[in-house]
N, C-alpha and C positions, 0 to 999 in steps of 0.2 A: 132379328134377321134369321132366316132359315139356316140350318147348319150345313152350309155349302162351302165353307172355307177350305175344306180339304182339297178342292180342285185347283187351288193356287200353288204354284211351285215357289217355295221360299228362296230368297237370295242366299247363295253360299259364299261366305266371306273368304278372302285369301288368308291362309295361315301366315301370320306375321310375327316373327320372334323378336325383332329389334327395331320396331318402328320408332322414328325420331320426331315426326311432325307434332305430337302433342306438346312437346317442350318448346316449340318455336313460337314466335309472336310476329305479328304483322307490323312492320315499321315503315313501310313505303307502299304507295299505291301500285296496283298492277297497270299494265298497258291496257287502256280501255278501247274496246271496239263496240260501236253501236250497231245492232242488227235490227233497229226499228223499221228501217225502210225495206227490209227483205223479210226476215222471219216474222217480225211484228206485223208487217203489212199483209202477209199471206194469211194471217189469222183473223183478219177483220171481216165482218159480214159484208161490208162494202169497201173494197180496197181503195186506198187513196188515189186520187188523180194526180196529174203532173204538178198542178199548182199546189195541192196540199202536200205532196212530197217535198216540193221546194221549200215550203214554209217550215216543215219539220227539219229538213236538212240544215237550213240556216239557223234554226234554234239549236241544233246539235253543235254547230260551229260556235255559236255564242257561249254555250256551256263549256267548250274547250275540248271536245272529243276530236282526236287526231286521226282515228281510223274509223271509217264509216262504211259498212256494207250497204251499197246502194241498190242492190237488186240481183236479179237472175236474168240478165239481158237476153239469153238465148231462149227463155221460156215463153215470152210474149212480146208483141209489138209495143205494148205500154211500157214494159220494163226497158226495152231497148231504147225507146224514144226518151224516156226519162234520163237514162245515162248519157245519151247524146246531148240532151238539153244541158246537163251539168257541164259537160266538156266544152261544147260549142258556145255556151252562154257565159263561160268564164266564171262559173260559180264556185270553183274549187280553189281555195287558197293554196299557196305553194307549200305550206307546212302540213297539209292534210292529205292523207292517203285514202283513196276510195278502194273498196273491196268488192269483187264480183264473184258470184257463186256459180259453179257449173258441175253437172254430173259427169261421171267418168264415161262419156260417150263422145266419139270423135267429132261428129257433125256439130254438136253443141259447143265443144271446145273451140272449133274453128270459128263459129259464129261469135263466140265471146271475144276472141282476139279482134275480130272486126269491130266489135262494139267499143273496145277500149282505145281505139286508135286516137292519138292526139292527147291523151291524158299524160300527166307528168309522173304521178306516183300511184301505183296500182298494186294491190294484192290479188293474185289469181288464186281463187279458193276452189280446190277440187275435193269432191267427196264421193264415197261409196259406202254402203252399209256392210258391216263386218260381224254382227252379233250372231251367236249360235242360233237364235230364233229366226232371224232374217235369212240365214243360210239355209235353214231347214224348210221354212214356210214360203219364202218369197223367191229366192234364187235357185233353190234346189241344187246346190253345188257344195263342194268341200272348200276348205280354207285355201288350198292352192288355186282354185278357180277364182276366188275373191281377190287374192293377191295379184293374179294375172290381170284382172280388170283394172286394178289400181295402177299397176306398174305400166301397162300399155298406155293408159291415159297420161301418166306422168312423163313417159318417154315422148309422147306427142307434144305435150305442153312445153317440154324443154326444147324440142326441135323448133317449134313455132316461135319460141321466145328469143332465139338467137338474133334474128334480124331486128326484132323490137328493141332488145337491149342495145344492139349496135347503133340503133338510131337515137339512143339517149334516154329512153324511158326508164325510170326507176321501177322495175318490175320485180316483185317478190312473190314467193309461192307459199301456199298454205294447203295442208291436207287434213281432212277430217275423216277418221274412221267412224262413220255414223253408227250410233248405238254402241259406242265404245264401252259404256258401263255394263253392257250385256255380252261383251266379248271376253273370251278367255285371255288373261293378261299376256301370256306368252305369245298367243296369236296376234294380239294387238301390237306387241313389240316387233314381231316378225314383219307384219305388213307395213308398219310405220318406218322401220329401217329400210325396207325394200324401196319405199317411195323416196326416202331421203337420198338413197343411192341413185335412183333414177333421175332425180332432180339435181344431182351433183351438189348437194348441200355441203357447205364448209363452215368453219367457225366465222369466216368473214362474210359469207352469204348464207345466213341461217334460213331454214325453212320453218314456218309456223306449223306445229303439230297441234291441231285443235281437237281436244278430247271431249266429245259431247256426252252430257247426261241426256240423251235424246228423249228417253222416257225414264223419269226418276224411279228407281226400283230398289233402292236400299238406303239405309241410314247414312248420313253424311260421313260418319267416321269410317264406314266401310269403303266409301268412295275415296276418301283420303288415303286409305291403305292401297287402293288400286293405283292411285297417282304415284305414291312413293315407290311402290313395287315397279311400276312401268318405267319411271325415271331411272331407278337403280339398275334395270336390266337393259336399257336402250344403249346400244354401242355408240350411236352417233349423238349422244346427249349434248355435246358441246357445239353441234351444228344445228341445234333445234331450239326454237322458242316454244315452251309448253303453254298451251292456251286451254281455257275451259269454256264450255258452252252449256251451262246448266239449265234444265227445265224444272218445273215446279210441281210435278204430279203428286208428290207426297207432301207438298207445302213446305219443303226444306231447301228450296233452291238457294237462298241466301247462305244458309249454313253449309250447304255443299260447296259453294264457291269459296267461302272463307276457309273452310278446312282444306279444300283443294289447294288454295294458295299457301297455306301452312305446309302442305306436303311437297311444295316445290314448283307449282305452276307460277307463271309470270304474267299472264295475260287473261282477260275475261271478255267474252262476248256477251252482251247484255242488252236489255231494252229499257227505255224510260218507264218507270212504274210497273215493269214486269209484264207488259203485253206480249202475247205469243200464243202458240197453239195450246189447246186444252186449258190447263191452269196457268199457262204462261211461261215466259223465259225468266231468268233471274233478273231482279230489279236493280238496275244500275244506281238509281237514286239512293235506295236503301243501303246497298253495298258501300257507296262512296261516303254517305253521311255516317254510317257506322264507323268508318275509319276516322272521319272528322271528329266524332265524339271521343275518340281514343287518342286525340292529339296528333293524328297523322293527316297531312295535307293530301286530299285525294286528287289535286290538280284538275278539278272540275268546279265550275262556278254555278252554284245553286242559290245565289244570293237573292234572286227574284223567283222563288219557286212557284209562286202563284201564277206568274206570267207563263212559265214553262207548262204548268198544268193546263192553263187556258188554251194554249196552242195545241197541246196533246189532245185535249178533249174535242177541240174543234175539228182537227184533221182526221182523228180516228173515229169520231162519233161514239166514243166510249166514255163512261163516267167513272171517276175514281171514288172509291168508297170513303165514307166518313172516318173510318179507322185506318185508312191507308197510311203506312209509316211516313212520318215527316210532312206529308202534304195534305192529308185528310182534314176535313173541317174540324173534327173533334179531337185530333191527336194531342193537342196542347191544352185541352179543356178538362177542368176538374169540377165535378158536381159534388163529390164526397166532401163532407165537412172536414174530416181529418186531413185529407189531401190539400184542401184549400188553406187550412191553417198552416200546414208545413210550407206550402208555396209562398204564402204571405210572409212568413218568418224568413224564408230564404231570400226573398227579394229585399227585405229590410236589412238582412245581414250583408248582402252585396253592397247596398247603399252605404251602410255604416262602416263596413270594414275596408272598403276599397279593394277587395280581393281581386287579384289578376286572374283567378280561375273562376269558372262557372260552377257555382255551388248552390243550386236551388233544387230541393227535393221534388221528385216526380216530374221534373223537366230535364231529360237527358241532354237537351241541346237548347241553346238560347234561340227562341223563335225569331229574334231580330236578325240573326245571322242568315236566315232564309227569307228575309223580307216579310215575315209574318208579324202581325200586330199583337200587342199584349192584351187588348181589350177582351178577346174571347177566351183567354186562358181560364178564367173562373166564371162559371155560369151557375145560376141559382135555381134550384128546385127544392122539393121537400126533403131531399137527402143532404142538403147543404148545411154548413155549420156557421159558427160565429165569425170565423175569419173571412169567409167568402164575400159577404156583403161589404165588409170593411175594405177588402182588396178592390172591389169594383168602385167604391166611393173614392178611393185614392187614385187608382190608375185611370179611371174614366173621367172623374170629375174634380180631382185635386184635393179632396177632403181626407186629411190624415187623422182619422178618429183615434182618440186615446184607447189604449188596449183595454182599460177597464170598461169602456163603453161597448166593446165588440159583442159581448154576450147579449146585452139588451137589444141592440139594433139587429143582431142576427136572429134573435127570437121573433122580432116584429116582422122581418122579411120572411122567415120560415112559415109563420102563421098565415101570411098572405098567400104564399105559394100553396100551402095546404088547402086554403079556402078556395083558390082558383083551380087547383088540381093540375097545374102545369108550371113550366119554367117561367121565371120572371126575367124580363129583359132589363138591361141596365137603366133605361129611362124610367121604368116603373119603380125600380129600387131607389133611384134619385127622387122620384115623386113621393115615395113613402118617407124618405128622410126629410123632405121639405114639410110634408104634412105633419109628421110626428114631432119635429123639433123646431125648425125655422119658423113655421107658422103657428107655433104655440104662443100666440101673442095676446091671449085673454085668459082669465079675467084681469090680470095685472098688465098695465100698459104704461110705458114711460112717455110722458107728453113733452116735458121740458127738462133740460139739465144744464148745469154749469159746474165747471171745475176751477179752482184756484190753487196754485202751487207755490210754495216757497221753500228755499233751502234752509235747513237747520244746522245746528252745530254738528261737527263730525261728518259732514257731507250727506246727512240724512234729509230726505224730502218730507214735507208735510203737505198733504192734499186735503182740500175741503170740497165737499160736494153739496149742491142744493138743486132741487128740481121738483117737478110735479108728477104724481102718479095718478092713474085712474084705476079704480077697482069697481067694475061694473058701472053703476051710475054715480059713484062717489069719486070726487077729485080731492086729493090732499097733497100738501107740501111736505117734503122730507129734506133733511140735511144731516150731514155727518162728516167726520174727519177720519183720516187714516194715513198710513204710510205710502199709499198709492191709490189710484182711481178705483180699483176694485174693492180695496179695503174700506175706502171712504163710502162708497155706495152701499156696500153690504152693512156697514154700521148705520147708515142713514135709514135703511128700511127695516133694520132689526127691531126697532121700537114700534113699528106700525102693524102689530099683530102678524108680523111675518117672521117672528123670531123662533119658529119651530124647526129651522134648518141650520145645520152646521156646514160650514164651507170646507170641502175635502180637497179639491184639486182644481187646477185650471191649466188649459193649454191653448195656445194661439199660434196661428201661422197665416201667411198670405196665400190666397188662392192663385193669383196671377202676378208674375214679376213686373216691376216697373212702377211708375208713379200712380197708375190707375189700378193698383192691386186692391183686392177685396180681402179684408181681414175676417177670419173666422175664429170664434172663441168657443171652446168646449168647457162647460162648467159642470163640476161634479159636486152635488149637495147631498146631504143625508138628513132625513127627518128624525124625529124623536124616537120613532119605533126602530131606527137603524136601517131603514130602507133607502137604497141609493136612487137618486134622481139626476138624470143628465139633461143638460140644456145646451142649445146651440144658438149663437148670435152671429149675425152677419152685418158688416157695415164697411164703408170706405174709411170710416174713422176708427182707428184702432182703440180709442178710449170707449167708444160707444158699443162695439161688438161684445165685449164681456158683460156689459150691463144687460144687453138684450139676452145674452146667454143665461144670466142669473134668473131673469124673469121667465125665460123659456122653461127652465128647470122647475121653478115654482108653479108655473101655469100647468105644466104636465102633471105635477103632483096633485094639484087641485082637480084637474080634469079627470084623472084616473081614480081619485078618491071618491068623487061624486058621480062616476059613470055607472 
């Protein structure tokens, strides 16, 4: 970049001697207010029509949002019609409050009162800009002139609200000093207190003071200082609800909101997935689920986050990125071998320990809590390791490979990914498993087999095996005895030039529960050179599966020796 940075004016932090917010922690959710239908909608290339707005409104209801800014009804006929559709169509539940935005201009305020007629619960949201830059560049007036604009509007709103309140509407007030973050804090206190007074705020009828990061211009810790300073200086603090409206120009909207809540704010205006002007508003989903992963109930329902995403993308015509927190296609996906191994061990630990806590490395939240599936968590490419392929075989297909087998199968899968130069889908990994192990059925093939079993002294069993094997074009009979079917079979084949293997280990489990379950046996043999060979056998007969596994191991050894 050319050296032009000197033209930018750096943010000047407030001198804070005794800040307290860094030592606090978030233990409860804020009051949530969605501004998707207003702030989010105005940022769309093609704003939503009434039907699309209705779909998103009902999605917000399903999520559990209780305060929803539905528009700027004095700004256009579309906005006005949508609000009337909500009210006249009976779309607003009794426990939900709609919010309407209006500039500090008399004719717009009067039009807005007409628009809300018949609603039960309404927040009347007034704003005007207060920042040093806006005063100098846009309004060309001093702070007294800006305060007069706000107070005159607040006086009018209060006067027009008297008959509305008398008629039974639950009407509340909200004031936003737009560009709060660029306003001198003493001036911000001055104008907000003047508005509180004009609206006759009391501890019983609090006014929402919404403090916007209209254009993010400082680090989140400096913004938290502003909030703490503002709250500490505001005379009418007990008559106000402190609300935040962060934007994301520096990419720090979530941090700004979280630190602002630590500093004393109680409410957040946000949009689903952070849609909004420029780089967007603060992301409600991320904020809420960040709380969730810290053991705090956000009081919002994202248990079917894919459905919420689908509605959002359909009505906004925007696409969410693959790395979008919590909802992106790849956010619960690991390609790295070390990550895959840790995730695999974490899921095994959860199963074996019965832990009541979520303790899986690299997964800060259980995907199932969001209605996400486990299948895409581990995906295989040339960067993947031994645990990834084993995880996919277990979670996608039910094969719980012994740990000693993981490096060998992982290497097979990685070599295939390197050969193709792309990611391997689970179906291809399963096909490799079948080709390499299950279908390793030559040159040795079991044609016939019989077992006989009798109990011996001391409760010990004695098993005899007899059967026919084929080796290429030769068929021969074998027999042997042992303390179980595997021992008997291994002893039977040991004398048929198949005695170069030592039996190391064995594992067996059912693929599917119930009477129709399929047994899978994993066999670990070692040849005379000390090389390990693994085999896999499948059968509905649990006695036959390990025999096929032994032959699979031997066949793989012969195949690789002569390849």
